[in-house]
C-alpha positions in Angstrom: -94.1 32.1 187.5 -92.3 34.7 189.6 -93.3 32.8 192.7 -91.7 29.6 191.3 -88.6 31.5 190.4 -88.1 33.1 193.8 -88.8 29.8 195.5 -86.3 27.9 193.3 -83.7 30.7 193.8 -84.2 30.6 197.6 -83.9 26.8 197.7 -80.7 27.0 195.7 -79.2 29.6 198.1 -80.1 27.4 201.1 -78.8 24.4 199.3 -75.4 26.0 198.7 -75.2 27.3 202.2 -75.9 23.9 203.7 -73.0 22.5 201.5 -70.7 25.1 202.9 -71.7 24.2 206.4 -71.3 20.5 205.7 -67.8 21.0 204.4 -66.8 22.9 207.6 -68.4 20.4 209.9 -67.0 17.3 208.2 -69.4 14.6 209.3 -73.1 15.0 209.0 -76.3 13.2 210.1 -78.3 11.0 207.8 -81.3 13.3 207.9 -79.2 16.2 206.5 -77.8 13.9 203.8 -81.3 12.9 202.8 -82.3 16.6 202.6 -79.3 17.3 200.4 -80.1 14.4 198.0 -83.8 15.4 197.9 -83.1 19.1 197.2 -80.5 18.1 194.5 -83.1 15.9 192.8 -85.8 18.7 193.0 -83.4 21.4 191.5 -82.1 19.1 188.8 -85.6 17.9 187.8 -86.8 21.5 187.7 -83.9 22.3 185.2 -84.7 19.2 183.2 -88.3 20.2 183.0 -87.3 23.0 180.6 -86.9 20.4 177.9 -90.6 19.6 178.4 -92.4 22.8 179.4 -92.2 26.3 178.0 -91.3 28.7 180.8 -91.7 31.8 178.6 -89.7 34.8 179.9 -88.0 32.6 182.4 -86.5 30.3 179.8 -83.0 29.2 180.8 -83.2 30.2 184.5 -84.2 26.8 185.9 -81.8 25.0 183.6 -79.0 27.1 184.9 -79.9 26.5 188.6 -80.4 22.8 188.1 -77.1 22.4 186.3 -75.3 24.4 189.0 -76.9 22.2 191.7 -75.8 19.0 189.9 -72.2 20.3 189.6 -72.1 21.3 193.3 -73.4 17.8 194.2 -70.7 16.1 192.1 -68.0 18.3 193.7 -69.3 17.4 197.2 -69.2 13.7 196.4 -65.5 13.8 195.6 -64.0 11.8 198.5 -61.0 14.0 199.2 -60.9 17.7 200.1 -59.4 20.2 197.8 -59.4 23.9 198.6 -59.6 25.0 194.9 -62.6 22.6 194.2 -64.3 23.8 197.3 -63.8 27.4 196.3 -65.1 26.6 192.8 -68.2 25.2 194.3 -68.8 28.4 196.2 -68.1 30.6 193.2 -70.5 28.5 191.1 -73.3 29.5 193.5 -72.2 33.1 193.5 -71.9 33.2 189.7 -75.4 31.8 189.3 -76.9 34.3 191.7 -75.1 37.2 190.0 -76.3 35.9 186.7 -80.0 35.7 187.7 -79.9 39.1 189.6 -77.3 41.6 188.5 -77.2 40.7 184.8 -81.0 40.3 184.6 -82.0 43.7 186.1 -84.1 44.6 183.0 -86.3 41.6 183.8 -87.2 43.1 187.2 -88.0 46.5 185.8 -91.8 46.3 186.0 -92.2 43.6 188.7 -93.7 46.2 190.9 -95.4 49.6 190.3 -98.3 50.9 188.3 -97.2 49.6 184.9 -100.0 48.6 182.5 -99.2 46.5 179.5 -100.3 48.4 176.4 -100.0 47.6 172.7 -99.8 50.5 170.3 -100.7 49.5 166.8 -98.7 50.9 164.0 -101.9 51.8 162.2 -102.9 54.2 165.0 -99.7 56.3 164.9 -98.9 59.5 163.1 -96.4 58.4 160.5 -93.8 60.5 158.8 -91.7 59.5 155.8 -93.6 56.2 155.4 -97.1 54.8 155.3 -99.0 52.0 156.9 -99.0 49.0 154.6 -102.1 46.9 155.2 -100.6 44.0 153.2 -97.4 44.0 155.2 -99.3 44.6 158.4 -97.2 47.5 159.6 -95.0 50.5 158.7 -92.2 49.8 156.3 -88.6 51.0 156.9 -86.5 51.1 153.7 -82.9 52.1 153.6 -81.3 54.7 155.7 -84.1 57.2 155.5 -85.5 57.8 159.0 -89.3 57.2 159.6 -91.1 58.2 162.7 -94.3 57.0 164.5 -95.9 59.3 167.0 -98.5 58.5 169.6 -100.3 61.1 171.7 -102.5 61.2 174.8 -101.1 58.0 176.1 -101.1 59.0 179.8 -99.4 55.9 181.1 -96.4 55.2 183.3 -93.7 53.5 181.1 -90.9 51.2 182.3 -90.2 49.1 179.1 -90.7 49.4 175.4 -90.8 46.5 173.0 -90.8 46.9 169.2 -92.6 44.2 167.3 -90.5 44.1 164.2 -90.3 41.9 161.2 -87.1 41.9 159.2 -86.7 41.1 155.5 -85.3 37.6 155.2 -82.3 38.8 153.1 -81.5 41.6 155.5 -78.2 41.1 157.4 -78.1 44.6 158.8 -79.8 46.1 161.8 -82.1 49.0 162.6 -81.3 52.2 164.6 -84.1 52.8 167.1 -84.7 56.1 168.9 -87.5 57.2 171.1 -88.4 60.7 172.2 -90.9 60.9 175.2 -92.5 63.3 177.4 -92.8 62.9 181.2 -94.3 64.7 184.1 -91.1 66.7 184.9 -91.3 68.5 181.5 -93.7 69.5 178.8 -91.4 69.0 175.8 -89.9 65.8 174.5 -87.0 64.3 176.2 -84.9 63.6 173.1 -83.4 60.1 172.6 -84.7 58.6 175.8 -84.0 55.4 173.9 -81.0 55.0 171.7 -80.7 51.3 170.8 -80.0 49.0 167.9 -82.4 46.2 166.9 -80.7 43.2 165.5 -82.2 40.4 163.3 -82.5 37.1 165.1 -81.9 38.8 168.5 -85.2 39.0 170.3 -83.6 40.7 173.3 -82.6 43.7 171.1 -86.4 44.4 170.6 -86.7 45.4 174.3 -85.6 48.7 175.9 -85.8 49.7 179.5 -86.6 53.4 180.3 -86.4 55.4 183.5 -89.0 58.1 183.4 -90.7 60.3 186.1 -94.5 59.8 186.2 -96.7 59.2 183.2 -95.8 59.8 179.6 -98.3 61.6 177.4 -96.6 61.6 174.0 -94.1 59.3 172.4 -92.2 59.5 169.1 -90.4 56.4 167.8 -87.9 56.8 165.1 -86.3 54.0 162.9 -83.7 54.0 160.2 -81.7 51.3 158.5 -77.9 51.0 158.5 -77.6 50.8 154.7 -79.6 51.2 151.5 -80.6 47.5 151.5 -82.0 47.5 155.1 -85.7 46.4 155.1 -88.1 45.8 158.0 -91.7 46.3 159.0 -92.8 47.8 162.3 -96.0 46.0 163.4 -96.6 47.5 166.8 -95.1 49.0 169.9 -95.6 47.4 173.3 -95.4 49.4 176.5 -94.5 47.7 179.8 -94.0 44.3 178.2 -92.1 42.0 180.6 -88.5 41.7 179.6 -87.4 38.0 179.3 -84.5 36.7 181.3 -81.4 36.6 179.1 -79.4 33.8 180.7 -76.0 33.3 179.2 -74.2 30.1 180.5 -71.0 31.3 178.7 -70.9 34.4 181.0 -71.4 32.2 184.1 -68.6 29.9 182.9 -66.2 32.8 182.3 -66.8 34.1 185.8 -66.2 30.6 187.3 -63.1 29.9 185.3 -61.4 33.3 185.8 -62.1 33.7 189.5 -61.2 30.1 190.3 -58.0 30.4 188.3 -56.9 33.5 190.3 -57.8 31.8 193.5 -55.7 28.7 192.5 -52.7 30.9 191.7 -52.9 32.4 195.2 -53.8 29.4 197.3 -53.4 26.1 195.4 -50.5 23.9 196.4 -50.3 22.5 192.9 -50.0 25.9 191.4 -47.2 26.8 193.8 -45.1 23.8 192.9 -42.3 24.4 190.4 -42.6 23.7 186.7 -39.8 21.1 186.9 -41.6 19.3 189.8 -45.0 19.5 188.0 -43.9 18.9 184.4 -46.7 16.5 183.4 -49.4 18.7 184.8 -47.9 21.8 183.1 -47.7 20.0 179.8 -51.4 18.9 180.0 -52.4 22.4 181.0 -50.3 23.9 178.2 -52.0 21.7 175.7 -55.4 22.6 177.0 -54.7 26.4 176.9 -53.2 26.1 173.4 -56.1 24.1 172.2 -58.6 26.7 173.3 -56.5 29.4 171.6 -56.5 27.5 168.3 -60.2 26.8 168.5 -61.0 30.4 169.1 -58.7 31.6 166.3 -60.4 29.1 163.9 -63.8 30.1 165.2 -63.2 33.8 164.4 -62.5 33.0 160.8 -65.2 30.4 160.4 -67.8 32.7 162.0 -67.4 35.1 159.0 -68.1 32.4 156.4 -71.8 32.3 155.6 -73.6 29.2 156.8 -73.3 26.3 154.4 -70.6 27.9 152.2 -67.5 26.4 153.9 -67.1 23.6 151.3 -67.5 26.2 148.5 -64.5 28.1 149.8 -62.3 25.3 148.5 -63.7 25.6 145.0 -62.9 29.2 144.2 -62.3 30.1 140.6 -60.9 33.4 141.5 -58.7 34.8 144.2 -56.7 37.8 145.2 -53.3 39.3 144.7 -51.6 36.5 146.5 -53.8 33.4 146.0 -54.5 34.1 142.3 -52.4 36.7 140.7 -49.0 35.6 142.1 -49.9 32.0 141.6 -50.8 32.6 138.0 -47.7 34.6 137.3 -45.4 31.9 138.8 -47.2 29.1 136.9 -46.3 31.0 133.7 -42.7 31.4 134.8 -43.0 35.2 135.3 -42.6 37.6 138.1 -44.9 40.1 136.4 -48.6 39.9 137.2 -50.8 39.0 134.3 -52.4 42.4 133.8 -51.7 45.1 131.2 -51.6 48.7 132.7 -54.1 51.1 131.2 -52.8 53.7 128.7 -53.9 56.5 131.1 -51.7 55.0 133.9 -48.7 54.7 131.5 -49.2 58.2 130.3 -49.1 59.7 133.9 -46.1 61.8 134.8 -46.3 60.5 138.4 -48.5 57.3 138.6 -47.9 57.1 142.3 -49.8 60.2 143.1 -53.1 58.9 144.5 -54.8 62.3 144.2 -54.0 62.6 140.5 -55.2 59.0 139.8 -58.5 59.7 141.6 -59.1 63.1 140.0 -58.4 61.7 136.5 -60.3 58.5 137.2 -57.3 56.5 136.1 -57.8 52.8 135.8 -55.2 50.9 137.9 -54.8 47.9 140.2 -55.1 49.1 143.8 -52.2 48.4 146.1 -50.1 46.7 143.5 -46.5 47.6 142.7 -46.0 49.4 139.4 -42.5 49.7 137.9 -41.3 50.3 134.4 -44.8 49.9 133.0 -45.5 46.5 134.6 -47.5 45.3 137.6 -45.9 43.4 140.4 -46.8 42.3 143.9 -44.8 43.5 146.9 -46.3 40.8 149.1 -44.1 37.8 150.1 -44.1 34.7 147.9 -43.4 32.1 150.6 -47.2 31.3 150.9 -47.1 30.1 147.3 -45.5 26.9 148.7 -49.1 26.0 149.7 -51.1 28.0 147.1 -49.3 27.0 143.9 -49.5 23.2 144.4 -53.2 23.5 145.4 -54.1 25.3 142.2 -52.0 22.9 140.0 -53.7 19.9 141.6 -57.3 21.1 142.0 -57.6 23.8 139.5 -59.1 26.1 142.2 -57.5 29.0 144.1 -56.9 28.5 147.8 -59.2 30.6 150.0 -57.5 33.5 151.8 -59.6 33.3 154.9 -58.9 29.6 155.3 -55.2 30.2 154.7 -55.1 32.9 157.5 -56.9 30.5 159.8 -54.4 27.7 159.2 -51.4 30.0 159.5 -52.7 31.6 162.6 -53.6 28.3 164.3 -50.2 26.8 163.4 -48.4 30.0 164.6 -50.2 29.8 168.0 -49.2 26.2 168.4 -45.5 27.0 167.6 -45.7 30.0 169.9 -46.8 27.8 172.7 -44.0 25.4 172.0 -41.5 28.3 172.0 -42.7 29.5 175.4 -42.7 26.0 176.9 -39.2 25.3 175.5 -37.8 28.4 177.0 -39.3 27.6 180.4 -38.2 24.0 180.2 -34.6 24.7 179.3 -33.8 27.8 181.3 -36.6 28.6 183.8 -37.8 25.4 185.3 -37.8 26.8 188.8 -40.9 29.0 188.3 -44.2 27.9 189.7 -46.8 26.0 187.8 -49.3 28.9 188.2 -46.7 31.3 186.7 -46.1 29.1 183.8 -49.8 28.7 182.9 -50.4 32.4 183.4 -47.5 33.4 181.2 -48.7 31.1 178.5 -52.2 32.7 178.6 -50.7 36.2 178.5 -48.5 35.5 175.5 -51.2 33.7 173.5 -53.8 36.4 174.3 -51.5 39.3 173.5 -49.4 38.0 170.6 -51.4 40.1 168.0 -52.3 37.4 165.6 -56.0 37.7 166.6 -56.3 40.8 164.4 -55.3 38.8 161.4 -57.8 36.0 162.2 -60.4 38.8 162.8 -60.0 40.2 159.3 -58.8 37.3 157.1 -58.0 39.1 153.9 -55.0 38.8 151.7 -53.1 41.5 153.7 -53.3 39.2 156.7 -51.9 36.2 154.7 -48.5 37.9 154.8 -48.7 38.6 158.5 -50.1 35.2 159.6 -47.7 33.2 157.4 -44.8 35.3 158.8 -46.1 34.7 162.3 -46.2 30.9 161.7 -42.8 30.6 160.1 -41.2 33.0 162.6 -42.5 31.1 165.6 -41.6 27.8 164.1 -38.1 29.0 163.2 -37.5 30.4 166.8 -38.7 27.1 168.3 -36.3 25.0 166.3 -33.5 27.5 167.0 -34.1 27.3 170.8 -34.3 23.5 170.8 -31.3 23.1 168.5 -28.9 23.3 171.4 -27.1 26.4 170.0 -27.8 28.8 172.9 -28.2 26.1 175.6 -25.5 25.0 178.1 -22.2 23.7 176.8 -23.2 20.2 177.7 -26.1 20.0 175.3 -24.9 19.1 171.8 -26.0 20.9 168.7 -28.9 19.2 166.8 -28.1 19.7 163.1 -31.6 18.8 161.8 -33.3 21.3 164.1 -30.7 23.9 163.0 -31.5 23.3 159.4 -35.2 23.7 160.1 -34.6 26.9 162.1 -32.5 28.5 159.3 -35.0 27.4 156.6 -38.1 28.7 158.5 -36.4 32.0 159.5 -35.6 32.5 155.8 -39.1 31.7 154.8 -40.4 34.2 157.3 -38.5 37.0 155.5 -40.1 35.8 152.3 -43.5 36.3 154.0 -42.8 39.6 155.7 -39.7 41.6 154.8 -39.7 43.3 158.2 -38.9 39.9 159.8 -35.5 40.1 158.2 -34.3 41.7 161.5 -35.1 38.4 163.4 -33.3 36.4 160.7 -30.3 38.6 161.3 -30.6 37.8 165.0 -30.7 34.1 164.0 -27.4 34.6 162.2 -25.8 36.1 165.3 -27.0 33.1 167.3 -25.6 30.7 164.7 -22.2 32.4 164.9 -22.4 32.0 168.7 -22.9 28.3 168.2 -19.5 27.8 166.7 -18.0 27.7 170.2 -19.8 24.3 170.6 -18.5 22.8 167.4 -15.2 20.9 167.3 -13.4 19.5 164.3 -13.2 20.6 160.6 -15.9 18.2 159.4 -18.3 19.2 162.2 -17.7 22.9 161.4 -18.4 22.4 157.7 -21.6 20.5 158.5 -22.7 23.1 160.9 -22.1 25.9 158.4 -24.1 24.1 155.8 -27.0 23.5 158.3 -27.0 26.9 159.9 -26.3 29.2 157.0 -27.0 27.5 153.7 -30.8 27.6 153.9 -30.9 31.1 155.1 -28.3 32.3 152.6 -30.0 30.5 149.7 -33.4 31.9 150.4 -31.9 35.3 151.0 -30.1 35.2 147.6 -33.3 34.1 145.9 -35.2 37.0 147.5 -32.5 39.4 146.4 -32.6 38.1 142.9 -36.4 38.3 143.0 -36.2 41.9 144.1 -33.6 42.8 141.4 -35.6 41.1 138.6 -38.6 43.3 139.5 -37.2 46.6 140.7 -33.5 46.7 139.7 -32.4 46.6 143.3 -31.6 43.7 145.5 -32.9 45.6 148.6 -36.2 46.8 147.1 -39.2 44.7 148.0 -41.6 46.9 146.1 -43.6 48.9 148.7 -41.9 52.0 147.4 -43.7 51.6 144.0 -47.1 50.6 145.3 -50.2 52.3 144.0 -51.9 53.1 147.3 -52.9 56.1 149.4 -49.4 57.5 149.5 -46.5 58.2 147.1 -43.7 56.3 148.7 -41.2 57.5 146.1 -41.4 61.0 147.6 -42.1 60.2 151.2 -40.0 62.2 153.6 -38.9 61.0 157.0 -40.1 62.8 160.0 -39.1 61.6 163.5 -42.4 62.7 164.9 -44.1 59.9 162.9 -41.8 57.4 164.7 -43.2 58.7 168.0 -46.7 58.2 166.7 -45.9 54.6 165.9 -44.1 54.0 169.2 -46.9 55.5 171.3 -49.8 53.7 169.6 -48.1 50.3 169.2 -46.4 50.2 172.6 -47.8 52.6 175.1 -51.4 53.5 174.3 -53.4 52.6 177.4 -56.9 51.1 177.1 -60.0 53.0 178.2 -62.8 51.1 179.9 -66.4 52.3 179.5 -69.7 50.6 180.6 -71.1 50.5 177.1 -70.1 49.2 173.7 -67.3 48.7 172.8 -66.4 48.5 176.6 -62.6 48.3 175.9 -60.9 50.5 173.4 -57.7 52.4 172.8 -58.3 55.7 170.9 -55.6 56.3 168.3 -53.5 59.4 168.9 -51.6 61.5 166.4 -49.9 63.2 169.3 -51.0 66.6 168.0 -48.8 66.3 164.9 -49.8 68.1 161.8 -49.0 65.9 158.8 -50.1 62.8 157.0 -49.7 59.5 158.8 -51.8 56.6 157.5 -54.1 54.7 159.9 -56.0 51.6 159.0 -59.3 50.6 160.5 -59.3 49.7 164.1 -56.8 50.3 166.9 -55.7 48.4 170.0 -53.9 49.1 173.3 -50.1 49.2 173.3 -48.3 46.0 174.2 -47.2 47.4 177.6 -50.9 47.6 178.6 -52.2 44.4 176.9 -49.4 42.3 178.5 -48.5 44.0 181.8 -45.5 41.8 182.4 -43.7 43.6 179.5 -43.0 46.3 182.2 -40.5 43.7 183.4 -38.0 45.3 181.0 -37.4 47.9 183.6 -35.8 45.2 185.7 -33.5 44.1 182.9 -30.3 45.7 184.3 -31.1 44.2 187.7 -31.4 40.7 186.1 -28.1 41.1 184.3 -26.3 41.9 187.5 -27.7 38.7 189.0 -25.8 36.6 186.4 -22.7 35.0 187.6 -20.1 36.3 185.1 -19.6 38.8 182.3 -19.7 36.0 179.7 -23.3 35.2 180.6 -24.2 38.8 180.8 -23.1 39.5 177.3 -24.8 36.3 176.0 -28.2 37.0 177.6 -27.9 40.8 177.0 -27.6 40.0 173.3 -30.4 37.4 173.2 -32.9 39.4 175.1 -31.8 42.9 174.4 -31.3 42.4 170.7 -34.0 40.0 169.6 -36.7 40.8 172.1 -36.3 44.6 172.6 -34.2 46.3 170.0 -35.4 44.5 166.9 -39.1 44.7 167.8 -38.7 48.4 168.6 -36.9 48.9 165.2 -39.9 47.2 163.4 -42.3 49.5 165.2 -40.2 52.6 164.3 -40.0 51.5 160.7 -43.8 51.4 160.5 -43.8 55.2 160.3 -43.8 55.0 156.5 -46.6 52.4 156.0 -48.6 53.8 159.0 -50.7 52.0 161.6 -52.5 48.8 161.3 -53.3 46.5 164.2 -52.3 43.4 162.3 -48.7 44.6 162.5 -48.7 43.8 166.2 -48.1 40.1 165.4 -44.7 41.1 164.0 -43.2 42.2 167.3 -45.6 41.6 170.3 -44.8 38.1 171.2 -41.0 38.7 171.0 -41.3 41.5 173.5 -43.5 39.5 175.8 -41.1 36.6 175.7 -38.1 38.7 176.6 -39.9 40.3 179.5 -40.9 36.8 180.8 -37.3 35.7 180.7 -36.3 38.7 182.9 -39.1 38.3 185.4 -39.0 34.5 185.6 -35.2 34.5 186.1 -35.4 37.0 188.9 -38.1 34.9 190.6 -36.0 31.8 190.1 -33.1 33.5 191.8 -35.1 34.8 194.7 -34.9 33.1 198.0 -38.2 34.4 199.2 -41.0 31.9 198.8 -43.5 34.5 199.9 -42.4 36.9 197.1 -42.7 34.1 194.6 -46.2 33.3 195.7 -47.2 36.9 195.5 -45.8 37.2 192.0 -47.6 34.0 191.0 -50.9 35.6 192.1 -50.1 38.8 190.2 -49.4 36.8 187.1 -52.7 35.0 187.4 -54.4 38.4 187.5 -52.4 39.6 184.5 -53.5 36.5 182.6 -57.2 37.3 183.2 -56.6 41.0 182.4 -54.9 40.1 179.1 -57.8 37.9 178.1 -60.3 40.7 178.9 -58.4 43.5 177.2 -56.9 41.7 174.2 -60.0 39.5 173.7 -62.4 42.4 173.8 -60.4 44.6 171.4 -59.8 41.7 169.0 -63.5 40.8 169.1 -64.6 44.4 168.5 -62.2 44.6 165.5 -63.5 41.3 164.0 -67.2 41.8 164.6 -68.3 45.4 164.2 -71.9 46.4 164.5 -71.9 47.5 160.9 -70.8 44.2 159.4 -71.6 41.6 162.0 -74.4 43.0 164.2 -75.4 39.6 165.6 -72.0 39.0 167.0 -71.6 42.5 168.2 -74.9 42.2 170.0 -73.7 39.1 171.7 -70.8 41.1 173.2 -73.2 43.7 174.4 -75.4 41.2 176.1 -72.3 39.5 177.6 -71.3 42.6 179.4 -74.7 44.0 180.3 
């Protein structure tokens, strides 16, 4: 089989080289053309044969080569020349060769050398903390207790180790696998020569490659489960078992797409044309990129729903604080949650002291507001617009994870519309490549992925605020209020913008700062309104929805907490007593650093990309939720464009425009997001908060950069920046995508998905 593999790979290399030669030469002889057709047929048929024959450890290799050959052939048959397509054909060949060589190095480990395949039966080992179960046919591993299996007097050279393991059918966890071995360079065990995780339904995780000197005499294999319910049986250990090829077409596709995209941004004539000249292509590309983002966000949520249980999610007879408790309270015409506090909680001198509640084992509702002896929710009530009718009509409670999925997907769509509207109205001179790259950056780094990655009721507030906020901004931008004087104000869009900005505040109180910016823009719009009737109509459209919702929110606050400005977080029963929380400026610095400036670290092992959280050496209590991510300056590199802000202002023609855009960008895209980050010192750090400010900051930076490019007379500089933006887009996908994936699918809770990421990178 190795001979067939090497022959097929060599034939493919020659095949691709001939194509390159044919492209350069232009015209070719009939004999060469017949050769190309024949080789194409051979490679494709070899790939198709995988549907018929079992190629064992080489499964997927020939299918990949055959598919690549077919695609190369189709590209060659295109009658006109295109530099990007021609480059893609070359990168297809390179990606395939990298896939079957660099990413498959474990498969070549024992191709040469004195490696003898040996099977070590579990029954022949020295077993500690377990016994050999003849009925099960192996050594049982139960729970987190470590068992060991020792083999002596082996005397063999070892290159690979395979664990023949059988998991309990109900086991969703994974096993820790360690191996201590001797080698000829030392008498004693080399500890943890192998340190791996074995995942159910992942045959590749059963293999481990080792690099030892000479023969091994003794080996000790240790296993332990990840939780008390972990169950498996170790049947045998194989030494020098050939490692199968682990072909991942998705990895090949990513390499092809990313490298080709960067090439197109540098050399493609289409990508260098302006957005205004290439509007239709940009629109189609924008729809395609947005569609991929929506599918990925939905996929992150759906992947967490057990197989076959999706339909059951819409028939839930219980919910959480937002989907059930608030819904039930409002159905009964009350703001109080339908729970009676325990007598122990009522008797406490300070019920907000988490330590006292824990010490006295006081019965209470976690993370609920407690005021004047009653329970309330401090989460926004705007999502009840969806949840309340659903319960009244169906009798079931709306699933939180599906709600987060829908809000996140809709928010991504509106965010794409916001970005496209800004470019279309004000920055149509930028290149097509820069437009597409910018859209990729803002979608990848907007922060909503951390809500989709952990779709709990906490994330309902964030994702619904993200959706209503992006929608409100879109209708504000397209309402004509901040456009040129020639564009009339669109009253219906103005109403929608005011309504949605108001609803965003009723989802997330922190978004009130953006609603305040909206009011400033509405005031600016008066300059475009003429006549008393028009002014009255404009006031009604621009301010009435926002004022009405604001007044209702203030009434809602007062009815619960006797203050129109108190949303309830102060009285929450959580890890901290917010009634006695003291302000320390150093906590603001912790928030600013971790949300904005924390750089990513890149390591060649799981999790590959991470941003270690830093308390900046401060002694004190600052709450940190699970997970962390790089600061927005390092996930979306164009945000550094703010350092060119003053230069961009000086490029504007007059003081009037400088004030206008200084307020629009400086206030809504820099000052307000920074204020939200600073305000998080009290509630602490949670990666889901990034959706509250990230995309605003990215959008403002884009306006600055794109405007300067549009004003530049240097075509060469514009082309260079287009290429840089393409690289930034790929970088944002890599950093933001990896961090969001690691947050959503941890080894502890989703070992199968975490194992996929490990295999993708190695």
